[in-house]
mmCIF file of the N, C-alpha and C atoms, coordinates in Angstrom:
data_MODEL
# 
_entry.id   MODEL 
# 
loop_
_atom_site.group_PDB 
_atom_site.id 
_atom_site.type_symbol 
_atom_site.label_atom_id 
_atom_site.label_alt_id 
_atom_site.label_comp_id 
_atom_site.label_asym_id 
_atom_site.label_entity_id 
_atom_site.label_seq_id 
_atom_site.pdbx_PDB_ins_code 
_atom_site.Cartn_x 
_atom_site.Cartn_y 
_atom_site.Cartn_z 
_atom_site.occupancy 
_atom_site.B_iso_or_equiv 
_atom_site.pdbx_formal_charge 
_atom_site.auth_seq_id 
_atom_site.auth_comp_id 
_atom_site.auth_asym_id 
_atom_site.auth_atom_id 
_atom_site.pdbx_PDB_model_num 
ATOM 1   N N  . MET A 1 1  ? 92.369  100.990 109.551 1.00 0.00 ? 1  MET A N  1 
ATOM 2   C CA . MET A 1 1  ? 93.336  100.861 110.603 1.00 0.00 ? 1  MET A CA 1 
ATOM 3   C C  . MET A 1 1  ? 92.577  100.597 111.897 1.00 0.00 ? 1  MET A C  1 
ATOM 4   N N  . SER A 1 2  ? 93.085  99.672  112.655 1.00 0.00 ? 2  SER A N  1 
ATOM 5   C CA . SER A 1 2  ? 92.524  99.365  113.974 1.00 0.00 ? 2  SER A CA 1 
ATOM 6   C C  . SER A 1 2  ? 93.620  99.550  115.011 1.00 0.00 ? 2  SER A C  1 
ATOM 7   N N  . LEU A 1 3  ? 93.250  100.054 116.153 1.00 0.00 ? 3  LEU A N  1 
ATOM 8   C CA . LEU A 1 3  ? 94.205  100.262 117.244 1.00 0.00 ? 3  LEU A CA 1 
ATOM 9   C C  . LEU A 1 3  ? 93.933  99.255  118.354 1.00 0.00 ? 3  LEU A C  1 
ATOM 10  N N  . PHE A 1 4  ? 95.013  98.710  118.911 1.00 0.00 ? 4  PHE A N  1 
ATOM 11  C CA . PHE A 1 4  ? 94.904  97.698  119.959 1.00 0.00 ? 4  PHE A CA 1 
ATOM 12  C C  . PHE A 1 4  ? 95.840  98.036  121.108 1.00 0.00 ? 4  PHE A C  1 
ATOM 13  N N  . ARG A 1 5  ? 95.503  97.527  122.286 1.00 0.00 ? 5  ARG A N  1 
ATOM 14  C CA . ARG A 1 5  ? 96.294  97.785  123.491 1.00 0.00 ? 5  ARG A CA 1 
ATOM 15  C C  . ARG A 1 5  ? 97.561  96.937  123.557 1.00 0.00 ? 5  ARG A C  1 
ATOM 16  N N  . SER A 1 6  ? 97.518  95.750  122.972 1.00 0.00 ? 6  SER A N  1 
ATOM 17  C CA . SER A 1 6  ? 98.640  94.821  123.107 1.00 0.00 ? 6  SER A CA 1 
ATOM 18  C C  . SER A 1 6  ? 98.555  93.757  122.023 1.00 0.00 ? 6  SER A C  1 
ATOM 19  N N  . GLU A 1 7  ? 99.596  92.963  121.911 1.00 0.00 ? 7  GLU A N  1 
ATOM 20  C CA . GLU A 1 7  ? 99.591  91.835  120.969 1.00 0.00 ? 7  GLU A CA 1 
ATOM 21  C C  . GLU A 1 7  ? 98.506  90.835  121.355 1.00 0.00 ? 7  GLU A C  1 
ATOM 22  N N  . ASP A 1 8  ? 98.306  90.624  122.659 1.00 0.00 ? 8  ASP A N  1 
ATOM 23  C CA . ASP A 1 8  ? 97.233  89.725  123.107 1.00 0.00 ? 8  ASP A CA 1 
ATOM 24  C C  . ASP A 1 8  ? 95.872  90.229  122.638 1.00 0.00 ? 8  ASP A C  1 
ATOM 25  N N  . HIS A 1 9  ? 95.682  91.530  122.714 1.00 0.00 ? 9  HIS A N  1 
ATOM 26  C CA . HIS A 1 9  ? 94.427  92.130  122.256 1.00 0.00 ? 9  HIS A CA 1 
ATOM 27  C C  . HIS A 1 9  ? 94.244  91.895  120.755 1.00 0.00 ? 9  HIS A C  1 
ATOM 28  N N  . VAL A 1 10 ? 95.316  92.055  119.981 1.00 0.00 ? 10 VAL A N  1 
ATOM 29  C CA . VAL A 1 10 ? 95.261  91.797  118.536 1.00 0.00 ? 10 VAL A CA 1 
ATOM 30  C C  . VAL A 1 10 ? 94.823  90.355  118.286 1.00 0.00 ? 10 VAL A C  1 
ATOM 31  N N  . GLU A 1 11 ? 95.485  89.414  118.926 1.00 0.00 ? 11 GLU A N  1 
ATOM 32  C CA . GLU A 1 11 ? 95.200  87.994  118.713 1.00 0.00 ? 11 GLU A CA 1 
ATOM 33  C C  . GLU A 1 11 ? 93.771  87.646  119.109 1.00 0.00 ? 11 GLU A C  1 
ATOM 34  N N  . ARG A 1 12 ? 93.319  88.178  120.224 1.00 0.00 ? 12 ARG A N  1 
ATOM 35  C CA . ARG A 1 12 ? 91.950  87.917  120.674 1.00 0.00 ? 12 ARG A CA 1 
ATOM 36  C C  . ARG A 1 12 ? 90.940  88.480  119.664 1.00 0.00 ? 12 ARG A C  1 
ATOM 37  N N  . TRP A 1 13 ? 91.153  89.689  119.198 1.00 0.00 ? 13 TRP A N  1 
ATOM 38  C CA . TRP A 1 13 ? 90.254  90.329  118.241 1.00 0.00 ? 13 TRP A CA 1 
ATOM 39  C C  . TRP A 1 13 ? 90.215  89.545  116.928 1.00 0.00 ? 13 TRP A C  1 
ATOM 40  N N  . LEU A 1 14 ? 91.394  89.118  116.449 1.00 0.00 ? 14 LEU A N  1 
ATOM 41  C CA . LEU A 1 14 ? 91.442  88.329  115.217 1.00 0.00 ? 14 LEU A CA 1 
ATOM 42  C C  . LEU A 1 14 ? 90.649  87.036  115.366 1.00 0.00 ? 14 LEU A C  1 
ATOM 43  N N  . SER A 1 15 ? 90.848  86.360  116.483 1.00 0.00 ? 15 SER A N  1 
ATOM 44  C CA . SER A 1 15 ? 90.166  85.097  116.734 1.00 0.00 ? 15 SER A CA 1 
ATOM 45  C C  . SER A 1 15 ? 88.657  85.286  116.834 1.00 0.00 ? 15 SER A C  1 
ATOM 46  N N  . GLU A 1 16 ? 88.227  86.322  117.533 1.00 0.00 ? 16 GLU A N  1 
ATOM 47  C CA . GLU A 1 16 ? 86.795  86.577  117.716 1.00 0.00 ? 16 GLU A CA 1 
ATOM 48  C C  . GLU A 1 16 ? 86.107  87.011  116.427 1.00 0.00 ? 16 GLU A C  1 
ATOM 49  N N  . ASN A 1 17 ? 86.856  87.633  115.511 1.00 0.00 ? 17 ASN A N  1 
ATOM 50  C CA . ASN A 1 17 ? 86.250  88.189  114.306 1.00 0.00 ? 17 ASN A CA 1 
ATOM 51  C C  . ASN A 1 17 ? 86.573  87.425  113.032 1.00 0.00 ? 17 ASN A C  1 
ATOM 52  N N  . GLY A 1 18 ? 87.397  86.389  113.130 1.00 0.00 ? 18 GLY A N  1 
ATOM 53  C CA . GLY A 1 18 ? 87.674  85.523  111.998 1.00 0.00 ? 18 GLY A CA 1 
ATOM 54  C C  . GLY A 1 18 ? 88.542  86.133  110.902 1.00 0.00 ? 18 GLY A C  1 
ATOM 55  N N  . PHE A 1 19 ? 89.386  87.075  111.279 1.00 0.00 ? 19 PHE A N  1 
ATOM 56  C CA . PHE A 1 19 ? 90.274  87.700  110.293 1.00 0.00 ? 19 PHE A CA 1 
ATOM 57  C C  . PHE A 1 19 ? 91.659  87.094  110.360 1.00 0.00 ? 19 PHE A C  1 
ATOM 58  N N  . ASP A 1 20 ? 92.364  87.118  109.219 1.00 0.00 ? 20 ASP A N  1 
ATOM 59  C CA . ASP A 1 20 ? 93.773  86.746  109.194 1.00 0.00 ? 20 ASP A CA 1 
ATOM 60  C C  . ASP A 1 20 ? 94.587  87.946  109.633 1.00 0.00 ? 20 ASP A C  1 
ATOM 61  N N  . ARG A 1 21 ? 95.725  87.676  110.211 1.00 0.00 ? 21 ARG A N  1 
ATOM 62  C CA . ARG A 1 21 ? 96.586  88.764  110.665 1.00 0.00 ? 21 ARG A CA 1 
ATOM 63  C C  . ARG A 1 21 ? 97.276  89.413  109.474 1.00 0.00 ? 21 ARG A C  1 
ATOM 64  N N  . GLY A 1 22 ? 97.261  90.718  109.443 1.00 0.00 ? 22 GLY A N  1 
ATOM 65  C CA . GLY A 1 22 ? 98.002  91.485  108.450 1.00 0.00 ? 22 GLY A CA 1 
ATOM 66  C C  . GLY A 1 22 ? 99.244  92.039  109.113 1.00 0.00 ? 22 GLY A C  1 
ATOM 67  N N  . GLU A 1 23 ? 99.572  93.255  108.812 1.00 0.00 ? 23 GLU A N  1 
ATOM 68  C CA . GLU A 1 23 ? 100.720 93.910  109.433 1.00 0.00 ? 23 GLU A CA 1 
ATOM 69  C C  . GLU A 1 23 ? 100.257 94.679  110.660 1.00 0.00 ? 23 GLU A C  1 
ATOM 70  N N  . SER A 1 24 ? 101.117 94.751  111.647 1.00 0.00 ? 24 SER A N  1 
ATOM 71  C CA . SER A 1 24 ? 100.830 95.593  112.807 1.00 0.00 ? 24 SER A CA 1 
ATOM 72  C C  . SER A 1 24 ? 102.080 96.406  113.113 1.00 0.00 ? 24 SER A C  1 
ATOM 73  N N  . MET A 1 25 ? 101.836 97.624  113.520 1.00 0.00 ? 25 MET A N  1 
ATOM 74  C CA . MET A 1 25 ? 102.931 98.546  113.818 1.00 0.00 ? 25 MET A CA 1 
ATOM 75  C C  . MET A 1 25 ? 102.626 99.255  115.125 1.00 0.00 ? 25 MET A C  1 
ATOM 76  N N  . PRO A 1 26 ? 103.657 99.578  115.898 1.00 0.00 ? 26 PRO A N  1 
ATOM 77  C CA . PRO A 1 26 ? 103.424 100.341 117.121 1.00 0.00 ? 26 PRO A CA 1 
ATOM 78  C C  . PRO A 1 26 ? 102.967 101.765 116.771 1.00 0.00 ? 26 PRO A C  1 
ATOM 79  N N  . ILE A 1 27 ? 102.208 102.358 117.666 1.00 0.00 ? 27 ILE A N  1 
ATOM 80  C CA . ILE A 1 27 ? 101.627 103.665 117.407 1.00 0.00 ? 27 ILE A CA 1 
ATOM 81  C C  . ILE A 1 27 ? 102.682 104.736 117.148 1.00 0.00 ? 27 ILE A C  1 
ATOM 82  N N  . ASP A 1 28 ? 103.865 104.623 117.750 1.00 0.00 ? 28 ASP A N  1 
ATOM 83  C CA . ASP A 1 28 ? 104.897 105.634 117.496 1.00 0.00 ? 28 ASP A CA 1 
ATOM 84  C C  . ASP A 1 28 ? 105.379 105.572 116.043 1.00 0.00 ? 28 ASP A C  1 
ATOM 85  N N  . ALA A 1 29 ? 105.371 104.387 115.443 1.00 0.00 ? 29 ALA A N  1 
ATOM 86  C CA . ALA A 1 29 ? 105.734 104.279 114.023 1.00 0.00 ? 29 ALA A CA 1 
ATOM 87  C C  . ALA A 1 29 ? 104.644 104.901 113.147 1.00 0.00 ? 29 ALA A C  1 
ATOM 88  N N  . VAL A 1 30 ? 103.389 104.700 113.520 1.00 0.00 ? 30 VAL A N  1 
ATOM 89  C CA . VAL A 1 30 ? 102.285 105.303 112.767 1.00 0.00 ? 30 VAL A CA 1 
ATOM 90  C C  . VAL A 1 30 ? 102.368 106.824 112.855 1.00 0.00 ? 30 VAL A C  1 
ATOM 91  N N  . LEU A 1 31 ? 102.721 107.339 114.018 1.00 0.00 ? 31 LEU A N  1 
ATOM 92  C CA . LEU A 1 31 ? 102.879 108.787 114.195 1.00 0.00 ? 31 LEU A CA 1 
ATOM 93  C C  . LEU A 1 31 ? 104.030 109.314 113.339 1.00 0.00 ? 31 LEU A C  1 
ATOM 94  N N  . ARG A 1 32 ? 105.154 108.593 113.298 1.00 0.00 ? 32 ARG A N  1 
ATOM 95  C CA . ARG A 1 32 ? 106.271 108.998 112.427 1.00 0.00 ? 32 ARG A CA 1 
ATOM 96  C C  . ARG A 1 32 ? 105.828 109.043 110.975 1.00 0.00 ? 32 ARG A C  1 
ATOM 97  N N  . LEU A 1 33 ? 105.076 108.028 110.563 1.00 0.00 ? 33 LEU A N  1 
ATOM 98  C CA . LEU A 1 33 ? 104.584 107.992 109.191 1.00 0.00 ? 33 LEU A CA 1 
ATOM 99  C C  . LEU A 1 33 ? 103.669 109.187 108.916 1.00 0.00 ? 33 LEU A C  1 
ATOM 100 N N  . ALA A 1 34 ? 102.749 109.465 109.818 1.00 0.00 ? 34 ALA A N  1 
ATOM 101 C CA . ALA A 1 34 ? 101.813 110.579 109.611 1.00 0.00 ? 34 ALA A CA 1 
ATOM 102 C C  . ALA A 1 34 ? 102.552 111.905 109.494 1.00 0.00 ? 34 ALA A C  1 
ATOM 103 N N  . ARG A 1 35 ? 103.557 112.101 110.320 1.00 0.00 ? 35 ARG A N  1 
ATOM 104 C CA . ARG A 1 35 ? 104.328 113.355 110.275 1.00 0.00 ? 35 ARG A CA 1 
ATOM 105 C C  . ARG A 1 35 ? 105.072 113.505 108.955 1.00 0.00 ? 35 ARG A C  1 
ATOM 106 N N  . GLY A 1 36 ? 105.572 112.415 108.415 1.00 0.00 ? 36 GLY A N  1 
ATOM 107 C CA . GLY A 1 36 ? 106.291 112.472 107.148 1.00 0.00 ? 36 GLY A CA 1 
ATOM 108 C C  . GLY A 1 36 ? 105.375 112.474 105.942 1.00 0.00 ? 36 GLY A C  1 
ATOM 109 N N  . TRP A 1 37 ? 104.212 111.862 106.069 1.00 0.00 ? 37 TRP A N  1 
ATOM 110 C CA . TRP A 1 37 ? 103.323 111.675 104.931 1.00 0.00 ? 37 TRP A CA 1 
ATOM 111 C C  . TRP A 1 37 ? 102.460 112.897 104.656 1.00 0.00 ? 37 TRP A C  1 
ATOM 112 N N  . TYR A 1 38 ? 101.916 113.461 105.726 1.00 0.00 ? 38 TYR A N  1 
ATOM 113 C CA . TYR A 1 38 ? 100.958 114.554 105.545 1.00 0.00 ? 38 TYR A CA 1 
ATOM 114 C C  . TYR A 1 38 ? 101.675 115.891 105.588 1.00 0.00 ? 38 TYR A C  1 
ATOM 115 N N  . THR A 1 39 ? 101.620 116.583 104.481 1.00 0.00 ? 39 THR A N  1 
ATOM 116 C CA . THR A 1 39 ? 102.214 117.912 104.371 1.00 0.00 ? 39 THR A CA 1 
ATOM 117 C C  . THR A 1 39 ? 101.115 118.889 103.997 1.00 0.00 ? 39 THR A C  1 
ATOM 118 N N  . ASP A 1 40 ? 101.409 120.144 104.062 1.00 0.00 ? 40 ASP A N  1 
ATOM 119 C CA . ASP A 1 40 ? 100.407 121.179 103.816 1.00 0.00 ? 40 ASP A CA 1 
ATOM 120 C C  . ASP A 1 40 ? 100.331 121.514 102.327 1.00 0.00 ? 40 ASP A C  1 
ATOM 121 N N  . PRO A 1 41 ? 99.255  121.114 101.646 1.00 0.00 ? 41 PRO A N  1 
ATOM 122 C CA . PRO A 1 41 ? 99.153  121.400 100.209 1.00 0.00 ? 41 PRO A CA 1 
ATOM 123 C C  . PRO A 1 41 ? 98.943  122.886 99.913  1.00 0.00 ? 41 PRO A C  1 
ATOM 124 N N  . ARG A 1 42 ? 98.735  123.682 100.948 1.00 0.00 ? 42 ARG A N  1 
ATOM 125 C CA . ARG A 1 42 ? 98.595  125.132 100.741 1.00 0.00 ? 42 ARG A CA 1 
ATOM 126 C C  . ARG A 1 42 ? 99.951  125.819 100.653 1.00 0.00 ? 42 ARG A C  1 
ATOM 127 N N  . SER A 1 43 ? 100.999 125.111 101.019 1.00 0.00 ? 43 SER A N  1 
ATOM 128 C CA . SER A 1 43 ? 102.346 125.678 100.979 1.00 0.00 ? 43 SER A CA 1 
ATOM 129 C C  . SER A 1 43 ? 102.737 126.008 99.539  1.00 0.00 ? 43 SER A C  1 
ATOM 130 N N  . ALA A 1 44 ? 103.431 127.112 99.370  1.00 0.00 ? 44 ALA A N  1 
ATOM 131 C CA . ALA A 1 44 ? 103.870 127.526 98.028  1.00 0.00 ? 44 ALA A CA 1 
ATOM 132 C C  . ALA A 1 44 ? 104.839 126.518 97.411  1.00 0.00 ? 44 ALA A C  1 
ATOM 133 N N  . THR A 1 45 ? 105.524 125.738 98.231  1.00 0.00 ? 45 THR A N  1 
ATOM 134 C CA . THR A 1 45 ? 106.503 124.777 97.721  1.00 0.00 ? 45 THR A CA 1 
ATOM 135 C C  . THR A 1 45 ? 105.940 123.359 97.590  1.00 0.00 ? 45 THR A C  1 
ATOM 136 N N  . TRP A 1 46 ? 104.646 123.181 97.915  1.00 0.00 ? 46 TRP A N  1 
ATOM 137 C CA . TRP A 1 46 ? 104.050 121.842 97.864  1.00 0.00 ? 46 TRP A CA 1 
ATOM 138 C C  . TRP A 1 46 ? 103.986 121.317 96.434  1.00 0.00 ? 46 TRP A C  1 
ATOM 139 N N  . ARG A 1 47 ? 104.243 120.031 96.309  1.00 0.00 ? 47 ARG A N  1 
ATOM 140 C CA . ARG A 1 47 ? 104.046 119.311 95.058  1.00 0.00 ? 47 ARG A CA 1 
ATOM 141 C C  . ARG A 1 47 ? 103.811 117.857 95.419  1.00 0.00 ? 47 ARG A C  1 
ATOM 142 N N  . PRO A 1 48 ? 103.111 117.132 94.573  1.00 0.00 ? 48 PRO A N  1 
ATOM 143 C CA . PRO A 1 48 ? 102.896 115.717 94.870  1.00 0.00 ? 48 PRO A CA 1 
ATOM 144 C C  . PRO A 1 48 ? 104.242 114.980 94.934  1.00 0.00 ? 48 PRO A C  1 
ATOM 145 N N  . ARG A 1 49 ? 104.326 114.011 95.814  1.00 0.00 ? 49 ARG A N  1 
ATOM 146 C CA . ARG A 1 49 ? 105.532 113.187 95.904  1.00 0.00 ? 49 ARG A CA 1 
ATOM 147 C C  . ARG A 1 49 ? 105.582 112.181 94.761  1.00 0.00 ? 49 ARG A C  1 
ATOM 148 N N  . THR A 1 50 ? 106.778 111.823 94.383  1.00 0.00 ? 50 THR A N  1 
ATOM 149 C CA . THR A 1 50 ? 106.945 110.727 93.429  1.00 0.00 ? 50 THR A CA 1 
ATOM 150 C C  . THR A 1 50 ? 106.765 109.410 94.178  1.00 0.00 ? 50 THR A C  1 
ATOM 151 N N  . ARG A 1 51 ? 106.661 108.329 93.448  1.00 0.00 ? 51 ARG A N  1 
ATOM 152 C CA . ARG A 1 51 ? 106.566 107.008 94.063  1.00 0.00 ? 51 ARG A CA 1 
ATOM 153 C C  . ARG A 1 51 ? 107.788 106.737 94.943  1.00 0.00 ? 51 ARG A C  1 
ATOM 154 N N  . ASP A 1 52 ? 108.976 107.058 94.447  1.00 0.00 ? 52 ASP A N  1 
ATOM 155 C CA . ASP A 1 52 ? 110.199 106.813 95.212  1.00 0.00 ? 52 ASP A CA 1 
ATOM 156 C C  . ASP A 1 52 ? 110.243 107.649 96.489  1.00 0.00 ? 52 ASP A C  1 
ATOM 157 N N  . GLU A 1 53 ? 109.783 108.880 96.413  1.00 0.00 ? 53 GLU A N  1 
ATOM 158 C CA . GLU A 1 53 ? 109.735 109.727 97.611  1.00 0.00 ? 53 GLU A CA 1 
ATOM 159 C C  . GLU A 1 53 ? 108.743 109.161 98.633  1.00 0.00 ? 53 GLU A C  1 
ATOM 160 N N  . SER A 1 54 ? 107.612 108.688 98.158  1.00 0.00 ? 54 SER A N  1 
ATOM 161 C CA . SER A 1 54 ? 106.629 108.083 99.051  1.00 0.00 ? 54 SER A CA 1 
ATOM 162 C C  . SER A 1 54 ? 107.186 106.812 99.685  1.00 0.00 ? 54 SER A C  1 
ATOM 163 N N  . GLN A 1 55 ? 107.898 106.008 98.904  1.00 0.00 ? 55 GLN A N  1 
ATOM 164 C CA . GLN A 1 55 ? 108.502 104.795 99.444  1.00 0.00 ? 55 GLN A CA 1 
ATOM 165 C C  . GLN A 1 55 ? 109.524 105.143 100.516 1.00 0.00 ? 55 GLN A C  1 
ATOM 166 N N  . ARG A 1 56 ? 110.283 106.206 100.296 1.00 0.00 ? 56 ARG A N  1 
ATOM 167 C CA . ARG A 1 56 ? 111.278 106.638 101.272 1.00 0.00 ? 56 ARG A CA 1 
ATOM 168 C C  . ARG A 1 56 ? 110.610 107.048 102.590 1.00 0.00 ? 56 ARG A C  1 
ATOM 169 N N  . VAL A 1 57 ? 109.471 107.737 102.521 1.00 0.00 ? 57 VAL A N  1 
ATOM 170 C CA . VAL A 1 57 ? 108.742 108.117 103.741 1.00 0.00 ? 57 VAL A CA 1 
ATOM 171 C C  . VAL A 1 57 ? 108.330 106.856 104.505 1.00 0.00 ? 57 VAL A C  1 
ATOM 172 N N  . LEU A 1 58 ? 107.811 105.864 103.808 1.00 0.00 ? 58 LEU A N  1 
ATOM 173 C CA . LEU A 1 58 ? 107.435 104.609 104.457 1.00 0.00 ? 58 LEU A CA 1 
ATOM 174 C C  . LEU A 1 58 ? 108.645 103.950 105.121 1.00 0.00 ? 58 LEU A C  1 
ATOM 175 N N  . THR A 1 59 ? 109.727 103.820 104.365 1.00 0.00 ? 59 THR A N  1 
ATOM 176 C CA . THR A 1 59 ? 110.923 103.143 104.872 1.00 0.00 ? 59 THR A CA 1 
ATOM 177 C C  . THR A 1 59 ? 111.516 103.874 106.068 1.00 0.00 ? 59 THR A C  1 
ATOM 178 N N  . GLU A 1 60 ? 111.627 105.194 105.969 1.00 0.00 ? 60 GLU A N  1 
ATOM 179 C CA . GLU A 1 60 ? 112.205 105.973 107.070 1.00 0.00 ? 60 GLU A CA 1 
ATOM 180 C C  . GLU A 1 60 ? 111.329 105.952 108.310 1.00 0.00 ? 60 GLU A C  1 
ATOM 181 N N  . SER A 1 61 ? 110.056 105.640 108.143 1.00 0.00 ? 61 SER A N  1 
ATOM 182 C CA . SER A 1 61 ? 109.141 105.548 109.281 1.00 0.00 ? 61 SER A CA 1 
ATOM 183 C C  . SER A 1 61 ? 109.123 104.150 109.884 1.00 0.00 ? 61 SER A C  1 
ATOM 184 N N  . GLY A 1 62 ? 109.887 103.227 109.301 1.00 0.00 ? 62 GLY A N  1 
ATOM 185 C CA . GLY A 1 62 ? 109.964 101.871 109.826 1.00 0.00 ? 62 GLY A CA 1 
ATOM 186 C C  . GLY A 1 62 ? 109.027 100.888 109.160 1.00 0.00 ? 62 GLY A C  1 
ATOM 187 N N  . PHE A 1 63 ? 108.366 101.288 108.081 1.00 0.00 ? 63 PHE A N  1 
ATOM 188 C CA . PHE A 1 63 ? 107.447 100.420 107.369 1.00 0.00 ? 63 PHE A CA 1 
ATOM 189 C C  . PHE A 1 63 ? 108.214 99.745  106.238 1.00 0.00 ? 63 PHE A C  1 
ATOM 190 N N  . VAL A 1 64 ? 108.800 98.604  106.545 1.00 0.00 ? 64 VAL A N  1 
ATOM 191 C CA . VAL A 1 64 ? 109.661 97.904  105.593 1.00 0.00 ? 64 VAL A CA 1 
ATOM 192 C C  . VAL A 1 64 ? 109.121 96.494  105.366 1.00 0.00 ? 64 VAL A C  1 
ATOM 193 N N  . GLY A 1 65 ? 109.548 95.894  104.278 1.00 0.00 ? 65 GLY A N  1 
ATOM 194 C CA . GLY A 1 65 ? 109.113 94.542  103.941 1.00 0.00 ? 65 GLY A CA 1 
ATOM 195 C C  . GLY A 1 65 ? 108.183 94.567  102.744 1.00 0.00 ? 65 GLY A C  1 
ATOM 196 N N  . ASP A 1 66 ? 107.888 93.386  102.238 1.00 0.00 ? 66 ASP A N  1 
ATOM 197 C CA . ASP A 1 66 ? 107.080 93.249  101.024 1.00 0.00 ? 66 ASP A CA 1 
ATOM 198 C C  . ASP A 1 66 ? 105.722 93.936  101.133 1.00 0.00 ? 66 ASP A C  1 
ATOM 199 N N  . PHE A 1 67 ? 105.076 93.841  102.289 1.00 0.00 ? 67 PHE A N  1 
ATOM 200 C CA . PHE A 1 67 ? 103.744 94.416  102.475 1.00 0.00 ? 67 PHE A CA 1 
ATOM 201 C C  . PHE A 1 67 ? 103.729 95.919  102.197 1.00 0.00 ? 67 PHE A C  1 
ATOM 202 N N  . TRP A 1 68 ? 104.834 96.593  102.508 1.00 0.00 ? 68 TRP A N  1 
ATOM 203 C CA . TRP A 1 68 ? 104.890 98.048  102.433 1.00 0.00 ? 68 TRP A CA 1 
ATOM 204 C C  . TRP A 1 68 ? 105.508 98.561  101.137 1.00 0.00 ? 68 TRP A C  1 
ATOM 205 N N  . GLN A 1 69 ? 105.780 97.688  100.189 1.00 0.00 ? 69 GLN A N  1 
ATOM 206 C CA . GLN A 1 69 ? 106.349 98.118  98.914  1.00 0.00 ? 69 GLN A CA 1 
ATOM 207 C C  . GLN A 1 69 ? 105.257 98.674  98.018  1.00 0.00 ? 69 GLN A C  1 
ATOM 208 N N  . LEU A 1 70 ? 105.453 99.902  97.557  1.00 0.00 ? 70 LEU A N  1 
ATOM 209 C CA . LEU A 1 70 ? 104.491 100.524 96.653  1.00 0.00 ? 70 LEU A CA 1 
ATOM 210 C C  . LEU A 1 70 ? 104.655 99.955  95.254  1.00 0.00 ? 70 LEU A C  1 
ATOM 211 N N  . PRO A 1 71 ? 103.556 99.872  94.500  1.00 0.00 ? 71 PRO A N  1 
ATOM 212 C CA . PRO A 1 71 ? 103.657 99.335  93.131  1.00 0.00 ? 71 PRO A CA 1 
ATOM 213 C C  . PRO A 1 71 ? 104.395 100.302 92.208  1.00 0.00 ? 71 PRO A C  1 
# 
């Protein structure tokens, strides 16, 4: 993951480093994802998420589209 100040910064970095553009998300969406994704495995009620539950966390955090579809 790389963090950038603006879309212009993204474009400049891509051009300078020769990379193709992937997906970009605003930091508030990444924060929503982190809050939903990371749970405390020490909790007595913790259990691994199913694929569908993980997909729901992505979708509810705003990560939608083909790129974000889990296999």
